PyMOL Python script that loads the backbone (N, CA, C, O; Angstrom):
from pymol import cmd

cmd.read_pdbstr("""\
ATOM      1  N   MET A   1     147.875-203.398 -23.966  1.00  0.00           N
ATOM      2  CA  MET A   1     146.703-202.716 -24.225  1.00  0.00           C
ATOM      3  C   MET A   1     145.999-203.209 -24.908  1.00  0.00           C
ATOM      4  O   MET A   1     146.310-203.978 -25.818  1.00  0.00           O
ATOM      5  N   MET A   2     145.037-202.904 -24.638  1.00  0.00           N
ATOM      6  CA  MET A   2     143.447-203.196 -25.642  1.00  0.00           C
ATOM      7  C   MET A   2     143.098-201.851 -26.510  1.00  0.00           C
ATOM      8  O   MET A   2     142.869-200.781 -25.947  1.00  0.00           O
ATOM      9  N   HIS A   3     143.083-201.979 -27.692  1.00  0.00           N
ATOM     10  CA  HIS A   3     142.286-201.278 -28.623  1.00  0.00           C
ATOM     11  C   HIS A   3     141.283-201.534 -29.123  1.00  0.00           C
ATOM     12  O   HIS A   3     140.784-202.658 -29.074  1.00  0.00           O
ATOM     13  N   ALA A   4     140.542-200.094 -29.980  1.00  0.00           N
ATOM     14  CA  ALA A   4     139.192-200.885 -29.865  1.00  0.00           C
ATOM     15  C   ALA A   4     138.906-201.903 -31.116  1.00  0.00           C
ATOM     16  O   ALA A   4     139.347-201.913 -32.265  1.00  0.00           O
ATOM     17  N   GLY A   5     138.077-202.673 -30.491  1.00  0.00           N
ATOM     18  CA  GLY A   5     137.458-203.614 -31.490  1.00  0.00           C
ATOM     19  C   GLY A   5     138.739-205.457 -31.058  1.00  0.00           C
ATOM     20  O   GLY A   5     138.833-206.479 -31.739  1.00  0.00           O
ATOM     21  N   GLU A   6     139.280-205.183 -30.028  1.00  0.00           N
ATOM     22  CA  GLU A   6     140.222-206.281 -30.227  1.00  0.00           C
ATOM     23  C   GLU A   6     139.337-206.910 -28.878  1.00  0.00           C
ATOM     24  O   GLU A   6     138.870-206.292 -27.921  1.00  0.00           O
ATOM     25  N   GLU A   7     139.292-208.514 -29.214  1.00  0.00           N
ATOM     26  CA  GLU A   7     138.570-209.473 -28.288  1.00  0.00           C
ATOM     27  C   GLU A   7     139.496-209.361 -26.859  1.00  0.00           C
ATOM     28  O   GLU A   7     140.687-209.052 -26.891  1.00  0.00           O
ATOM     29  N   THR A   8     138.759-209.660 -25.609  1.00  0.00           N
ATOM     30  CA  THR A   8     138.900-209.622 -24.785  1.00  0.00           C
ATOM     31  C   THR A   8     139.463-211.072 -23.757  1.00  0.00           C
ATOM     32  O   THR A   8     140.118-211.245 -22.728  1.00  0.00           O
ATOM     33  N   THR A   9     138.644-212.018 -24.917  1.00  0.00           N
ATOM     34  CA  THR A   9     138.844-213.504 -24.330  1.00  0.00           C
ATOM     35  C   THR A   9     140.216-213.963 -24.759  1.00  0.00           C
ATOM     36  O   THR A   9     140.982-213.369 -25.518  1.00  0.00           O
ATOM     37  N   ASN A  10     140.436-215.338 -24.034  1.00  0.00           N
ATOM     38  CA  ASN A  10     141.585-215.900 -24.320  1.00  0.00           C
ATOM     39  C   ASN A  10     141.509-216.694 -25.152  1.00  0.00           C
ATOM     40  O   ASN A  10     140.455-217.324 -25.237  1.00  0.00           O
ATOM     41  N   ARG A  11     142.379-216.912 -25.895  1.00  0.00           N
ATOM     42  CA  ARG A  11     142.330-218.008 -27.190  1.00  0.00           C
ATOM     43  C   ARG A  11     143.016-219.174 -27.112  1.00  0.00           C
ATOM     44  O   ARG A  11     143.447-219.783 -28.091  1.00  0.00           O
ATOM     45  N   THR A  12     143.159-219.588 -25.705  1.00  0.00           N
ATOM     46  CA  THR A  12     144.173-220.679 -25.782  1.00  0.00           C
ATOM     47  C   THR A  12     143.032-222.070 -25.595  1.00  0.00           C
ATOM     48  O   THR A  12     143.608-222.964 -24.976  1.00  0.00           O
ATOM     49  N   THR A  13     141.709-222.425 -25.940  1.00  0.00           N
ATOM     50  CA  THR A  13     141.267-223.325 -26.035  1.00  0.00           C
ATOM     51  C   THR A  13     141.197-223.726 -27.146  1.00  0.00           C
ATOM     52  O   THR A  13     140.608-222.920 -27.868  1.00  0.00           O
ATOM     53  N   PRO A  14     141.598-224.812 -27.762  1.00  0.00           N
ATOM     54  CA  PRO A  14     141.486-225.600 -29.203  1.00  0.00           C
ATOM     55  C   PRO A  14     140.239-225.959 -29.748  1.00  0.00           C
ATOM     56  O   PRO A  14     139.188-226.230 -29.166  1.00  0.00           O
ATOM     57  N   LEU A  15     140.532-225.919 -31.072  1.00  0.00           N
ATOM     58  CA  LEU A  15     139.199-225.765 -31.919  1.00  0.00           C
ATOM     59  C   LEU A  15     138.647-226.971 -31.834  1.00  0.00           C
ATOM     60  O   LEU A  15     139.508-227.843 -31.951  1.00  0.00           O
ATOM     61  N   PRO A  16     137.541-227.401 -31.675  1.00  0.00           N
ATOM     62  CA  PRO A  16     137.025-229.062 -31.677  1.00  0.00           C
ATOM     63  C   PRO A  16     137.512-229.211 -33.364  1.00  0.00           C
ATOM     64  O   PRO A  16     137.581-228.358 -34.249  1.00  0.00           O
ATOM     65  N   ALA A  17     137.781-230.564 -33.367  1.00  0.00           N
ATOM     66  CA  ALA A  17     137.844-231.339 -35.103  1.00  0.00           C
ATOM     67  C   ALA A  17     137.024-230.954 -36.152  1.00  0.00           C
ATOM     68  O   ALA A  17     137.265-230.532 -37.283  1.00  0.00           O
ATOM     69  N   ASP A  18     135.588-231.283 -35.290  1.00  0.00           N
ATOM     70  CA  ASP A  18     134.636-230.932 -36.219  1.00  0.00           C
ATOM     71  C   ASP A  18     134.255-229.855 -36.359  1.00  0.00           C
ATOM     72  O   ASP A  18     133.028-229.938 -36.417  1.00  0.00           O
ATOM     73  N   SER A  19     134.745-228.235 -36.510  1.00  0.00           N
ATOM     74  CA  SER A  19     134.371-227.334 -36.241  1.00  0.00           C
ATOM     75  C   SER A  19     133.621-226.921 -37.967  1.00  0.00           C
ATOM     76  O   SER A  19     133.872-227.513 -39.016  1.00  0.00           O
ATOM     77  N   ASP A  20     133.042-226.197 -37.847  1.00  0.00           N
ATOM     78  CA  ASP A  20     131.750-225.587 -38.402  1.00  0.00           C
ATOM     79  C   ASP A  20     133.029-224.703 -40.174  1.00  0.00           C
ATOM     80  O   ASP A  20     133.743-223.701 -40.131  1.00  0.00           O
ATOM     81  N   PRO A  21     132.860-225.327 -40.966  1.00  0.00           N
ATOM     82  CA  PRO A  21     134.108-224.623 -42.024  1.00  0.00           C
ATOM     83  C   PRO A  21     133.784-222.966 -41.790  1.00  0.00           C
ATOM     84  O   PRO A  21     134.720-222.175 -41.675  1.00  0.00           O
ATOM     85  N   SER A  22     132.713-222.630 -41.746  1.00  0.00           N
ATOM     86  CA  SER A  22     132.287-221.151 -41.678  1.00  0.00           C
ATOM     87  C   SER A  22     132.916-220.499 -40.565  1.00  0.00           C
ATOM     88  O   SER A  22     133.076-219.284 -40.449  1.00  0.00           O
ATOM     89  N   TYR A  23     133.233-221.319 -39.821  1.00  0.00           N
ATOM     90  CA  TYR A  23     133.565-220.685 -38.456  1.00  0.00           C
ATOM     91  C   TYR A  23     134.994-220.219 -38.555  1.00  0.00           C
ATOM     92  O   TYR A  23     135.542-219.121 -38.464  1.00  0.00           O
ATOM     93  N   LEU A  24     135.507-221.790 -38.834  1.00  0.00           N
ATOM     94  CA  LEU A  24     137.018-221.694 -39.305  1.00  0.00           C
ATOM     95  C   LEU A  24     137.547-220.515 -40.037  1.00  0.00           C
ATOM     96  O   LEU A  24     138.698-220.123 -39.847  1.00  0.00           O
ATOM     97  N   VAL A  25     136.538-219.804 -41.066  1.00  0.00           N
ATOM     98  CA  VAL A  25     137.019-218.761 -41.764  1.00  0.00           C
ATOM     99  C   VAL A  25     136.859-217.797 -41.272  1.00  0.00           C
ATOM    100  O   VAL A  25     137.721-216.920 -41.324  1.00  0.00           O
ATOM    101  N   LEU A  26     135.932-217.668 -40.757  1.00  0.00           N
ATOM    102  CA  LEU A  26     135.800-215.909 -39.653  1.00  0.00           C
ATOM    103  C   LEU A  26     136.982-215.872 -38.699  1.00  0.00           C
ATOM    104  O   LEU A  26     137.556-214.858 -38.303  1.00  0.00           O
ATOM    105  N   VAL A  27     137.360-217.615 -38.273  1.00  0.00           N
ATOM    106  CA  VAL A  27     138.442-217.293 -37.059  1.00  0.00           C
ATOM    107  C   VAL A  27     139.781-217.021 -37.983  1.00  0.00           C
ATOM    108  O   VAL A  27     140.812-216.491 -37.571  1.00  0.00           O
ATOM    109  N   ALA A  28     139.559-217.464 -39.224  1.00  0.00           N
ATOM    110  CA  ALA A  28     141.163-216.860 -39.905  1.00  0.00           C
ATOM    111  C   ALA A  28     140.919-215.492 -40.658  1.00  0.00           C
ATOM    112  O   ALA A  28     141.986-215.156 -41.172  1.00  0.00           O
ATOM    113  N   GLU A  29     140.259-214.888 -40.829  1.00  0.00           N
ATOM    114  CA  GLU A  29     139.617-213.358 -41.030  1.00  0.00           C
ATOM    115  C   GLU A  29     139.907-212.878 -39.895  1.00  0.00           C
ATOM    116  O   GLU A  29     140.721-211.961 -40.002  1.00  0.00           O
ATOM    117  N   ASN A  30     139.582-213.105 -38.801  1.00  0.00           N
ATOM    118  CA  ASN A  30     139.695-212.537 -37.591  1.00  0.00           C
ATOM    119  C   ASN A  30     141.279-212.242 -37.184  1.00  0.00           C
ATOM    120  O   ASN A  30     141.690-211.165 -36.751  1.00  0.00           O
ATOM    121  N   GLU A  31     142.011-213.332 -37.396  1.00  0.00           N
ATOM    122  CA  GLU A  31     143.394-213.111 -37.290  1.00  0.00           C
ATOM    123  C   GLU A  31     144.251-212.189 -38.386  1.00  0.00           C
ATOM    124  O   GLU A  31     145.385-211.730 -38.248  1.00  0.00           O
ATOM    125  N   GLN A  32     143.616-212.104 -39.174  1.00  0.00           N
ATOM    126  CA  GLN A  32     144.325-211.739 -40.439  1.00  0.00           C
ATOM    127  C   GLN A  32     143.726-210.007 -39.933  1.00  0.00           C
ATOM    128  O   GLN A  32     144.633-209.175 -39.957  1.00  0.00           O
ATOM    129  N   LEU A  33     142.382-209.486 -39.521  1.00  0.00           N
ATOM    130  CA  LEU A  33     142.224-208.078 -39.188  1.00  0.00           C
ATOM    131  C   LEU A  33     143.266-207.982 -38.058  1.00  0.00           C
ATOM    132  O   LEU A  33     144.236-207.276 -38.335  1.00  0.00           O
ATOM    133  N   ARG A  34     143.258-208.556 -36.830  1.00  0.00           N
ATOM    134  CA  ARG A  34     144.228-208.531 -35.870  1.00  0.00           C
ATOM    135  C   ARG A  34     145.705-208.115 -36.200  1.00  0.00           C
ATOM    136  O   ARG A  34     146.344-207.312 -35.520  1.00  0.00           O
ATOM    137  N   GLN A  35     146.202-208.790 -37.384  1.00  0.00           N
ATOM    138  CA  GLN A  35     147.768-208.414 -37.590  1.00  0.00           C
ATOM    139  C   GLN A  35     147.331-207.246 -38.420  1.00  0.00           C
ATOM    140  O   GLN A  35     147.966-206.243 -38.095  1.00  0.00           O
ATOM    141  N   GLN A  36     146.389-207.008 -39.465  1.00  0.00           N
ATOM    142  CA  GLN A  36     146.119-205.385 -39.926  1.00  0.00           C
ATOM    143  C   GLN A  36     146.341-204.643 -38.985  1.00  0.00           C
ATOM    144  O   GLN A  36     147.382-203.988 -39.037  1.00  0.00           O
ATOM    145  N   VAL A  37     145.483-204.497 -37.858  1.00  0.00           N
ATOM    146  CA  VAL A  37     145.429-203.391 -36.524  1.00  0.00           C
ATOM    147  C   VAL A  37     146.900-203.182 -36.152  1.00  0.00           C
ATOM    148  O   VAL A  37     147.576-202.158 -36.253  1.00  0.00           O
ATOM    149  N   ARG A  38     147.170-204.158 -35.786  1.00  0.00           N
ATOM    150  CA  ARG A  38     148.658-204.180 -35.398  1.00  0.00           C
ATOM    151  C   ARG A  38     149.738-203.826 -36.267  1.00  0.00           C
ATOM    152  O   ARG A  38     150.808-203.483 -35.764  1.00  0.00           O
ATOM    153  N   GLN A  39     149.557-203.877 -37.824  1.00  0.00           N
ATOM    154  CA  GLN A  39     150.578-203.606 -38.803  1.00  0.00           C
ATOM    155  C   GLN A  39     150.213-201.939 -38.955  1.00  0.00           C
ATOM    156  O   GLN A  39     151.081-201.131 -39.284  1.00  0.00           O
ATOM    157  N   LEU A  40     148.765-201.538 -38.660  1.00  0.00           N
ATOM    158  CA  LEU A  40     148.155-199.975 -38.726  1.00  0.00           C
ATOM    159  C   LEU A  40     149.007-199.370 -37.718  1.00  0.00           C
ATOM    160  O   LEU A  40     149.909-198.586 -38.011  1.00  0.00           O
ATOM    161  N   THR A  41     148.733-199.720 -36.553  1.00  0.00           N
ATOM    162  CA  THR A  41     149.130-199.085 -35.343  1.00  0.00           C
ATOM    163  C   THR A  41     150.488-198.897 -35.134  1.00  0.00           C
ATOM    164  O   THR A  41     150.864-197.832 -34.643  1.00  0.00           O
ATOM    165  N   GLU A  42     151.436-199.931 -35.486  1.00  0.00           N
ATOM    166  CA  GLU A  42     152.478-199.505 -35.864  1.00  0.00           C
ATOM    167  C   GLU A  42     153.207-198.363 -36.819  1.00  0.00           C
ATOM    168  O   GLU A  42     154.285-197.808 -36.608  1.00  0.00           O
ATOM    169  N   GLU A  43     152.273-198.173 -37.965  1.00  0.00           N
ATOM    170  CA  GLU A  43     152.999-197.189 -38.880  1.00  0.00           C
ATOM    171  C   GLU A  43     152.387-195.842 -38.633  1.00  0.00           C
ATOM    172  O   GLU A  43     152.892-194.755 -38.914  1.00  0.00           O
ATOM    173  N   ARG A  44     151.159-196.083 -38.034  1.00  0.00           N
ATOM    174  CA  ARG A  44     150.607-194.668 -37.122  1.00  0.00           C
ATOM    175  C   ARG A  44     151.827-194.180 -36.108  1.00  0.00           C
ATOM    176  O   ARG A  44     152.471-193.142 -36.258  1.00  0.00           O
ATOM    177  N   ASP A  45     151.993-195.081 -35.119  1.00  0.00           N
ATOM    178  CA  ASP A  45     153.088-194.628 -34.292  1.00  0.00           C
ATOM    179  C   ASP A  45     154.038-194.195 -35.129  1.00  0.00           C
ATOM    180  O   ASP A  45     154.104-192.967 -35.072  1.00  0.00           O
ATOM    181  N   ALA A  46     154.977-194.769 -36.054  1.00  0.00           N
ATOM    182  CA  ALA A  46     155.878-194.314 -36.395  1.00  0.00           C
ATOM    183  C   ALA A  46     156.053-192.791 -37.244  1.00  0.00           C
ATOM    184  O   ALA A  46     156.998-192.004 -37.187  1.00  0.00           O
ATOM    185  N   TYR A  47     154.914-192.708 -37.957  1.00  0.00           N
ATOM    186  CA  TYR A  47     154.580-191.570 -38.383  1.00  0.00           C
ATOM    187  C   TYR A  47     154.191-190.235 -37.036  1.00  0.00           C
ATOM    188  O   TYR A  47     154.704-189.116 -37.016  1.00  0.00           O
ATOM    189  N   LEU A  48     153.442-190.628 -36.293  1.00  0.00           N
ATOM    190  CA  LEU A  48     153.576-189.760 -35.457  1.00  0.00           C
ATOM    191  C   LEU A  48     155.170-189.509 -34.369  1.00  0.00           C
ATOM    192  O   LEU A  48     155.357-188.469 -33.737  1.00  0.00           O
ATOM    193  N   ARG A  49     155.881-190.366 -34.369  1.00  0.00           N
ATOM    194  CA  ARG A  49     157.107-189.774 -34.153  1.00  0.00           C
ATOM    195  C   ARG A  49     158.160-189.440 -35.304  1.00  0.00           C
ATOM    196  O   ARG A  49     159.354-189.208 -35.113  1.00  0.00           O
ATOM    197  N   CYS A  50     157.623-189.453 -36.313  1.00  0.00           N
ATOM    198  CA  CYS A  50     158.586-188.588 -37.158  1.00  0.00           C
ATOM    199  C   CYS A  50     158.124-187.310 -37.282  1.00  0.00           C
ATOM    200  O   CYS A  50     158.943-186.392 -37.249  1.00  0.00           O
ATOM    201  N   LEU A  51     156.671-187.028 -37.452  1.00  0.00           N
ATOM    202  CA  LEU A  51     155.751-185.665 -36.964  1.00  0.00           C
ATOM    203  C   LEU A  51     156.593-185.179 -35.881  1.00  0.00           C
ATOM    204  O   LEU A  51     157.346-184.261 -36.207  1.00  0.00           O
ATOM    205  N   HIS A  52     156.640-185.507 -34.863  1.00  0.00           N
ATOM    206  CA  HIS A  52     156.907-185.036 -33.638  1.00  0.00           C
ATOM    207  C   HIS A  52     158.817-184.919 -33.800  1.00  0.00           C
ATOM    208  O   HIS A  52     159.285-183.893 -33.307  1.00  0.00           O
ATOM    209  N   ALA A  53     159.608-185.685 -34.302  1.00  0.00           N
ATOM    210  CA  ALA A  53     161.148-184.988 -34.778  1.00  0.00           C
ATOM    211  C   ALA A  53     160.951-183.753 -35.468  1.00  0.00           C
ATOM    212  O   ALA A  53     161.410-182.726 -34.968  1.00  0.00           O
ATOM    213  N   TRP A  54     160.281-183.712 -36.635  1.00  0.00           N
ATOM    214  CA  TRP A  54     160.006-183.196 -37.484  1.00  0.00           C
ATOM    215  C   TRP A  54     159.603-181.850 -37.062  1.00  0.00           C
ATOM    216  O   TRP A  54     160.336-180.903 -37.348  1.00  0.00           O
ATOM    217  N   ALA A  55     158.606-181.682 -36.466  1.00  0.00           N
ATOM    218  CA  ALA A  55     158.214-180.284 -35.151  1.00  0.00           C
ATOM    219  C   ALA A  55     159.305-179.994 -34.495  1.00  0.00           C
ATOM    220  O   ALA A  55     159.776-178.860 -34.570  1.00  0.00           O
ATOM    221  N   TRP A  56     159.991-181.146 -33.609  1.00  0.00           N
ATOM    222  CA  TRP A  56     161.062-180.591 -32.596  1.00  0.00           C
ATOM    223  C   TRP A  56     162.193-179.697 -32.873  1.00  0.00           C
ATOM    224  O   TRP A  56     162.535-178.675 -32.278  1.00  0.00           O
ATOM    225  N   ASP A  57     162.938-180.541 -34.350  1.00  0.00           N
ATOM    226  CA  ASP A  57     163.464-179.384 -34.893  1.00  0.00           C
ATOM    227  C   ASP A  57     162.946-178.010 -35.540  1.00  0.00           C
ATOM    228  O   ASP A  57     163.786-177.154 -35.818  1.00  0.00           O
ATOM    229  N   ARG A  58     161.907-177.831 -35.728  1.00  0.00           N
ATOM    230  CA  ARG A  58     161.238-176.154 -36.334  1.00  0.00           C
ATOM    231  C   ARG A  58     160.822-175.634 -35.296  1.00  0.00           C
ATOM    232  O   ARG A  58     160.973-174.412 -35.291  1.00  0.00           O
ATOM    233  N   VAL A  59     160.274-176.131 -34.246  1.00  0.00           N
ATOM    234  CA  VAL A  59     159.528-175.158 -33.080  1.00  0.00           C
ATOM    235  C   VAL A  59     160.272-175.151 -31.785  1.00  0.00           C
ATOM    236  O   VAL A  59     160.905-176.112 -31.349  1.00  0.00           O
ATOM    237  N   PRO A  60     160.154-174.089 -31.259  1.00  0.00           N
ATOM    238  CA  PRO A  60     161.113-173.934 -30.132  1.00  0.00           C
ATOM    239  C   PRO A  60     160.494-174.485 -29.274  1.00  0.00           C
ATOM    240  O   PRO A  60     159.266-174.549 -29.327  1.00  0.00           O
ATOM    241  N   GLU A  61     161.372-175.136 -28.047  1.00  0.00           N
ATOM    242  CA  GLU A  61     161.231-176.424 -27.442  1.00  0.00           C
ATOM    243  C   GLU A  61     159.773-175.362 -26.130  1.00  0.00           C
ATOM    244  O   GLU A  61     158.963-176.047 -25.506  1.00  0.00           O
ATOM    245  N   GLU A  62     159.764-174.190 -26.027  1.00  0.00           N
ATOM    246  CA  GLU A  62     158.925-173.887 -24.945  1.00  0.00           C
ATOM    247  C   GLU A  62     157.402-173.965 -25.938  1.00  0.00           C
ATOM    248  O   GLU A  62     156.388-174.463 -25.449  1.00  0.00           O
ATOM    249  N   GLU A  63     157.413-173.657 -26.727  1.00  0.00           N
ATOM    250  CA  GLU A  63     156.135-173.498 -27.888  1.00  0.00           C
ATOM    251  C   GLU A  63     155.490-175.199 -27.411  1.00  0.00           C
ATOM    252  O   GLU A  63     154.431-175.604 -26.931  1.00  0.00           O
ATOM    253  N   LEU A  64     156.753-175.830 -27.842  1.00  0.00           N
ATOM    254  CA  LEU A  64     156.002-177.444 -27.827  1.00  0.00           C
ATOM    255  C   LEU A  64     155.521-178.182 -26.173  1.00  0.00           C
ATOM    256  O   LEU A  64     154.840-179.128 -25.776  1.00  0.00           O
ATOM    257  N   ARG A  65     155.935-177.636 -25.883  1.00  0.00           N
ATOM    258  CA  ARG A  65     155.750-177.869 -23.965  1.00  0.00           C
ATOM    259  C   ARG A  65     154.428-177.133 -24.102  1.00  0.00           C
ATOM    260  O   ARG A  65     153.457-177.874 -23.947  1.00  0.00           O
ATOM    261  N   ARG A  66     154.147-175.855 -24.355  1.00  0.00           N
ATOM    262  CA  ARG A  66     152.556-175.155 -24.525  1.00  0.00           C
ATOM    263  C   ARG A  66     151.952-175.817 -25.120  1.00  0.00           C
ATOM    264  O   ARG A  66     150.960-176.077 -24.438  1.00  0.00           O
ATOM    265  N   TRP A  67     151.886-176.436 -26.282  1.00  0.00           N
ATOM    266  CA  TRP A  67     151.426-177.053 -26.894  1.00  0.00           C
ATOM    267  C   TRP A  67     150.332-178.151 -26.037  1.00  0.00           C
ATOM    268  O   TRP A  67     149.113-178.185 -25.865  1.00  0.00           O
ATOM    269  N   ALA A  68     151.683-179.138 -25.556  1.00  0.00           N
ATOM    270  CA  ALA A  68     151.443-180.233 -24.607  1.00  0.00           C
ATOM    271  C   ALA A  68     150.562-180.158 -23.389  1.00  0.00           C
ATOM    272  O   ALA A  68     149.818-180.990 -22.869  1.00  0.00           O
ATOM    273  N   GLU A  69     150.912-178.741 -23.045  1.00  0.00           N
ATOM    274  CA  GLU A  69     149.986-178.600 -21.564  1.00  0.00           C
ATOM    275  C   GLU A  69     148.764-178.199 -22.287  1.00  0.00           C
ATOM    276  O   GLU A  69     147.740-178.724 -21.852  1.00  0.00           O
ATOM    277  N   ASP A  70     148.635-177.459 -23.207  1.00  0.00           N
ATOM    278  CA  ASP A  70     147.115-176.724 -23.838  1.00  0.00           C
ATOM    279  C   ASP A  70     146.216-178.043 -24.213  1.00  0.00           C
ATOM    280  O   ASP A  70     144.994-177.910 -24.293  1.00  0.00           O
ATOM    281  N   GLU A  71     146.843-179.345 -24.446  1.00  0.00           N
ATOM    282  CA  GLU A  71     146.167-180.502 -25.432  1.00  0.00           C
ATOM    283  C   GLU A  71     144.884-180.985 -24.579  1.00  0.00           C
ATOM    284  O   GLU A  71     144.987-181.665 -23.558  1.00  0.00           O
ATOM    285  N   SER A  72     143.736-180.571 -25.098  1.00  0.00           N
ATOM    286  CA  SER A  72     142.823-181.138 -24.506  1.00  0.00           C
ATOM    287  C   SER A  72     142.558-182.822 -24.683  1.00  0.00           C
ATOM    288  O   SER A  72     143.227-183.601 -25.361  1.00  0.00           O
ATOM    289  N   GLU A  73     141.290-183.136 -23.799  1.00  0.00           N
ATOM    290  CA  GLU A  73     141.225-184.712 -24.166  1.00  0.00           C
ATOM    291  C   GLU A  73     140.868-185.028 -25.502  1.00  0.00           C
ATOM    292  O   GLU A  73     140.959-186.222 -25.789  1.00  0.00           O
ATOM    293  N   GLU A  74     140.567-184.422 -26.194  1.00  0.00           N
ATOM    294  CA  GLU A  74     140.228-184.724 -27.725  1.00  0.00           C
ATOM    295  C   GLU A  74     141.594-184.552 -28.496  1.00  0.00           C
ATOM    296  O   GLU A  74     141.818-185.021 -29.611  1.00  0.00           O
ATOM    297  N   GLY A  75     142.328-183.933 -27.861  1.00  0.00           N
ATOM    298  CA  GLY A  75     143.429-183.884 -29.146  1.00  0.00           C
ATOM    299  C   GLY A  75     143.429-182.674 -30.080  1.00  0.00           C
ATOM    300  O   GLY A  75     142.601-181.764 -30.128  1.00  0.00           O
ATOM    301  N   ALA A  76     144.521-182.852 -30.806  1.00  0.00           N
ATOM    302  CA  ALA A  76     144.289-181.713 -32.006  1.00  0.00           C
ATOM    303  C   ALA A  76     143.802-182.735 -33.077  1.00  0.00           C
ATOM    304  O   ALA A  76     143.577-183.939 -32.950  1.00  0.00           O
ATOM    305  N   THR A  77     143.724-182.118 -33.906  1.00  0.00           N
ATOM    306  CA  THR A  77     143.430-182.768 -35.427  1.00  0.00           C
ATOM    307  C   THR A  77     144.469-182.657 -36.585  1.00  0.00           C
ATOM    308  O   THR A  77     145.182-181.682 -36.345  1.00  0.00           O
ATOM    309  N   PHE A  78     144.713-183.062 -37.354  1.00  0.00           N
ATOM    310  CA  PHE A  78     146.051-183.043 -38.021  1.00  0.00           C
ATOM    311  C   PHE A  78     146.175-181.863 -38.752  1.00  0.00           C
ATOM    312  O   PHE A  78     147.251-181.299 -38.554  1.00  0.00           O
ATOM    313  N   GLU A  79     145.480-181.348 -39.474  1.00  0.00           N
ATOM    314  CA  GLU A  79     145.227-179.978 -39.699  1.00  0.00           C
ATOM    315  C   GLU A  79     145.223-178.742 -38.648  1.00  0.00           C
ATOM    316  O   GLU A  79     145.433-177.626 -39.123  1.00  0.00           O
ATOM    317  N   GLN A  80     145.032-178.843 -37.461  1.00  0.00           N
ATOM    318  CA  GLN A  80     145.204-178.027 -36.561  1.00  0.00           C
ATOM    319  C   GLN A  80     146.971-178.211 -36.234  1.00  0.00           C
ATOM    320  O   GLN A  80     147.682-177.207 -36.196  1.00  0.00           O
ATOM    321  N   VAL A  81     147.451-179.377 -36.048  1.00  0.00           N
ATOM    322  CA  VAL A  81     148.991-179.431 -36.092  1.00  0.00           C
ATOM    323  C   VAL A  81     149.975-178.664 -37.066  1.00  0.00           C
ATOM    324  O   VAL A  81     151.058-178.130 -36.830  1.00  0.00           O
ATOM    325  N   LEU A  82     149.154-178.796 -38.393  1.00  0.00           N
ATOM    326  CA  LEU A  82     149.406-178.428 -39.198  1.00  0.00           C
ATOM    327  C   LEU A  82     149.794-177.071 -39.270  1.00  0.00           C
ATOM    328  O   LEU A  82     150.836-176.451 -39.485  1.00  0.00           O
ATOM    329  N   GLN A  83     148.490-176.790 -38.994  1.00  0.00           N
ATOM    330  CA  GLN A  83     148.629-175.050 -39.345  1.00  0.00           C
ATOM    331  C   GLN A  83     149.187-174.218 -38.121  1.00  0.00           C
ATOM    332  O   GLN A  83     149.347-173.006 -38.259  1.00  0.00           O
ATOM    333  N   MET A  84     149.567-175.012 -36.608  1.00  0.00           N
ATOM    334  CA  MET A  84     150.336-174.616 -35.632  1.00  0.00           C
ATOM    335  C   MET A  84     151.649-174.776 -36.147  1.00  0.00           C
ATOM    336  O   MET A  84     152.320-173.745 -36.111  1.00  0.00           O
ATOM    337  N   LEU A  85     152.122-175.634 -36.548  1.00  0.00           N
ATOM    338  CA  LEU A  85     153.485-175.745 -37.277  1.00  0.00           C
ATOM    339  C   LEU A  85     153.729-174.765 -38.350  1.00  0.00           C
ATOM    340  O   LEU A  85     154.663-173.983 -38.173  1.00  0.00           O
ATOM    341  N   LYS A  86     152.945-174.668 -39.584  1.00  0.00           N
ATOM    342  CA  LYS A  86     152.849-173.691 -40.247  1.00  0.00           C
ATOM    343  C   LYS A  86     153.172-172.142 -39.444  1.00  0.00           C
ATOM    344  O   LYS A  86     154.303-171.659 -39.483  1.00  0.00           O
ATOM    345  N   GLU A  87     152.405-171.681 -38.963  1.00  0.00           N
ATOM    346  CA  GLU A  87     152.438-170.644 -37.842  1.00  0.00           C
ATOM    347  C   GLU A  87     153.990-169.957 -37.383  1.00  0.00           C
ATOM    348  O   GLU A  87     154.522-168.848 -37.436  1.00  0.00           O
ATOM    349  N   HIS A  88     154.286-171.102 -36.988  1.00  0.00           N
ATOM    350  CA  HIS A  88     155.561-170.995 -36.347  1.00  0.00           C
ATOM    351  C   HIS A  88     156.918-171.622 -37.234  1.00  0.00           C
ATOM    352  O   HIS A  88     157.799-172.358 -36.791  1.00  0.00           O
ATOM    353  N   GLY A  89     156.829-171.284 -38.099  1.00  0.00           N
ATOM    354  CA  GLY A  89     157.931-171.421 -39.351  1.00  0.00           C
ATOM    355  C   GLY A  89     158.021-172.495 -40.328  1.00  0.00           C
ATOM    356  O   GLY A  89     158.521-172.463 -41.453  1.00  0.00           O
ATOM    357  N   GLY A  90     157.223-173.842 -39.460  1.00  0.00           N
ATOM    358  CA  GLY A  90     157.082-174.982 -40.684  1.00  0.00           C
ATOM    359  C   GLY A  90     156.971-175.014 -41.650  1.00  0.00           C
ATOM    360  O   GLY A  90     156.647-173.977 -42.230  1.00  0.00           O
ATOM    361  N   SER A  91     157.154-176.083 -42.297  1.00  0.00           N
ATOM    362  CA  SER A  91     156.537-175.922 -44.118  1.00  0.00           C
ATOM    363  C   SER A  91     156.159-176.875 -44.579  1.00  0.00           C
ATOM    364  O   SER A  91     155.743-176.877 -45.738  1.00  0.00           O
TER     365      SER A  91
END
""", "prot")
cmd.dss("prot")
cmd.show_as("cartoon", "prot")
cmd.util.cbc("prot")
cmd.orient("prot")
């Protein structure tokens, strides 16, 4: 799955031996950024799973299902989720 800012070209073409050093620096920085995006995506997903488990323990299942059905295309903000959880006895 592609994420925003990810390159869609195949990186199988080897670099020429006499590549410009500034280009090589950009390639290295690009790879570091790709790794950071992967790491941050994994962290985000772990936090979302944790939040889901926390909410599942505190909010009735039918209420969670209603939230899922009511979810808009834009989704809810973190503050909205916290407010909904507080309204249903979470802390």
